C-alpha positions in Angstrom: 0.0 0.0 0.0 1.3 3.4 -0.9 1.5 6.2 1.7 0.5 9.0 -0.7 -3.0 7.5 -1.2 -3.9 7.5 2.5 -6.9 9.6 3.5 -6.4 12.6 5.8 -10.1 13.4 6.2 -10.5 12.4 9.8 -7.7 14.5 11.3 -8.6 17.5 9.2 -12.3 17.2 10.3 -11.3 17.2 14.0 -9.1 20.2 13.6 -11.8 22.1 11.7 -14.5 21.2 14.3 -12.3 22.3 17.2 -11.5 25.6 15.4 -15.2 26.3 14.9 -16.1 25.5 18.5 -13.3 27.8 19.8 -14.3 30.7 17.5 -18.0 30.3 18.5 -17.2 30.2 22.2 -14.9 33.2 21.9 -17.6 35.2 20.0 -20.3 34.4 22.6 -18.0 35.2 25.5 -17.1 38.6 24.1 -20.7 39.4 23.4 -21.9 38.5 26.9 -19.0 40.2 28.7 -19.6 43.3 26.6 -23.3 43.4 27.4 -22.5 43.0 31.1 -19.9 45.8 31.0 -22.4 48.2 29.4 -25.0 47.9 32.1 -24.6 50.3 35.0 -26.1 48.9 38.2 -28.2 51.5 40.0 -27.2 52.3 43.6 -29.0 50.5 46.3 -30.2 52.9 49.1 -32.6 53.0 51.9 -34.4 56.2 52.9 -36.9 57.2 55.6 -39.2 60.2 55.8 -40.7 62.4 58.5 -42.7 65.6 58.5 -41.4 68.9 59.9 -43.4 72.0 60.6 -42.9 74.9 58.2 -44.9 78.1 59.0 -48.1 76.2 59.8 -47.7 73.7 57.0 -45.6 70.5 56.8 -42.5 69.7 54.7 -41.2 66.2 54.0 -37.8 65.5 55.4 -36.1 62.6 53.5 -33.1 61.0 55.2 -30.6 58.7 53.6 -30.5 55.7 56.0 -28.2 53.2 54.3 -26.3 52.4 51.2 -23.3 53.7 49.2 -23.0 57.5 48.7 -24.7 58.7 45.5 -23.6 61.6 43.3 -26.2 64.3 43.7 -25.9 65.6 40.1 -27.4 62.2 39.0 -30.4 62.3 41.3 -33.8 63.8 40.9 -37.2 63.5 42.6 -40.7 63.3 41.2 -43.8 63.6 43.3 -47.5 62.8 42.7 -47.9 66.5 43.1 -45.4 69.2 42.0 -42.8 69.8 44.7 -39.7 71.8 45.5 -36.5 70.4 46.9 -34.3 72.4 49.3 -32.9 72.8 52.7 -34.6 72.7 56.1 -37.4 75.2 56.7 -35.1 77.3 58.9 -32.2 77.3 56.4 -31.0 79.9 54.0 -32.4 78.0 51.0 -35.6 76.1 52.3 -37.8 74.0 50.1 -40.7 76.3 49.0 -43.8 75.2 47.2 -43.9 78.4 45.3 -41.0 77.0 43.2 -42.5 73.5 42.8 -42.1 71.6 39.5 -42.8 68.1 38.2 -39.2 67.0 38.6 -36.6 68.5 40.9 -32.9 68.1 40.6 -30.9 67.4 43.8 -28.4 70.0 42.6 -31.1 72.7 42.2 -29.7 76.2 42.7 -30.5 79.7 41.7 -27.8 81.8 39.9 -24.3 81.1 41.2 -25.5 79.9 44.6 -24.6 76.4 45.8 -27.3 73.7 45.6 -30.3 74.4 47.9 -30.2 70.9 49.6 -26.8 71.7 51.1 -25.5 68.1 51.1 -22.5 68.5 48.7 -21.5 66.4 45.8 -22.8 63.1 47.3 -25.9 62.1 49.3 -24.7 60.0 52.2 -26.0 58.2 55.3 -27.7 60.5 57.8 -28.1 63.4 55.4 -31.5 64.9 54.8 -33.2 66.8 52.0 -36.5 68.5 52.3 -39.5 68.5 49.9 -42.3 70.9 49.9 -45.3 69.8 47.7 -48.0 72.1 46.5 -50.8 72.0 49.1 -51.0 69.2 51.7 -48.3 66.5 52.1 -50.9 63.8 52.9 -51.1 61.1 50.2 -48.1 62.5 48.2 -46.0 59.7 46.6 -42.4 60.6 46.3 -40.0 58.7 43.9 -36.3 59.3 43.9 -34.4 58.4 40.7 -30.8 57.9 39.8 -29.7 58.6 36.3 -26.6 57.2 34.5 -25.6 60.7 33.5 -25.9 64.1 35.3 -29.2 65.8 35.1 -28.8 68.9 32.9 -30.3 72.4 32.9 -32.7 74.1 35.3 -35.7 72.5 37.0 -37.3 70.4 35.9 -34.0 69.6 34.2 -33.3 67.3 31.3 -32.6 63.7 32.0 -30.1 62.4 29.5 -28.1 59.2 29.2 -28.9 55.5 28.8 -31.4 55.0 31.7 -32.8 56.2 34.9 -33.6 53.9 37.8 -36.1 54.4 40.7 -34.0 53.9 43.8 -36.6 54.9 46.5 -40.3 55.5 46.7 -42.7 56.2 49.6 -46.2 57.7 50.2 -46.7 60.2 52.9 -49.6 59.6 55.3 -50.6 62.1 58.0 -53.1 59.7 59.5 -52.4 58.8 63.1 -52.9 55.3 64.5 
């Protein structure tokens, strides 16, 4: 029997099959790793709320209880009623329903003044922001959102970027047990 007439089909087939499997596995891995890298996980936080007196009315005090610090320029709040975000009622820049809008940036400020909430570049544990809705606070649902990009412009601001995530929500009740 002559050597040059021997078939080489079996070894070539195995090499080609292994090559196809390696290329397919590599392509799928790059795709799935790429998708995972593109997704930005929203911060996980816990907040509590209470009511504080404000010239015969009530203002909602929202306190950051737990979680990692969050960049304030990526936060905004929406209420079931228009509301204003700001500092405590006795501060230099209190929340005032006269300036309420459908969406409020945590970095709201007027002119060249610093943000009204007075908490700095991040919202951290034990820090409180104040919300003053139009009319009564009873029954107001408050939703706090984190956006993948900073909120631009003046209230209500423009939310840009890939996505926004609701990171906290609560409804205010003035009913006593």
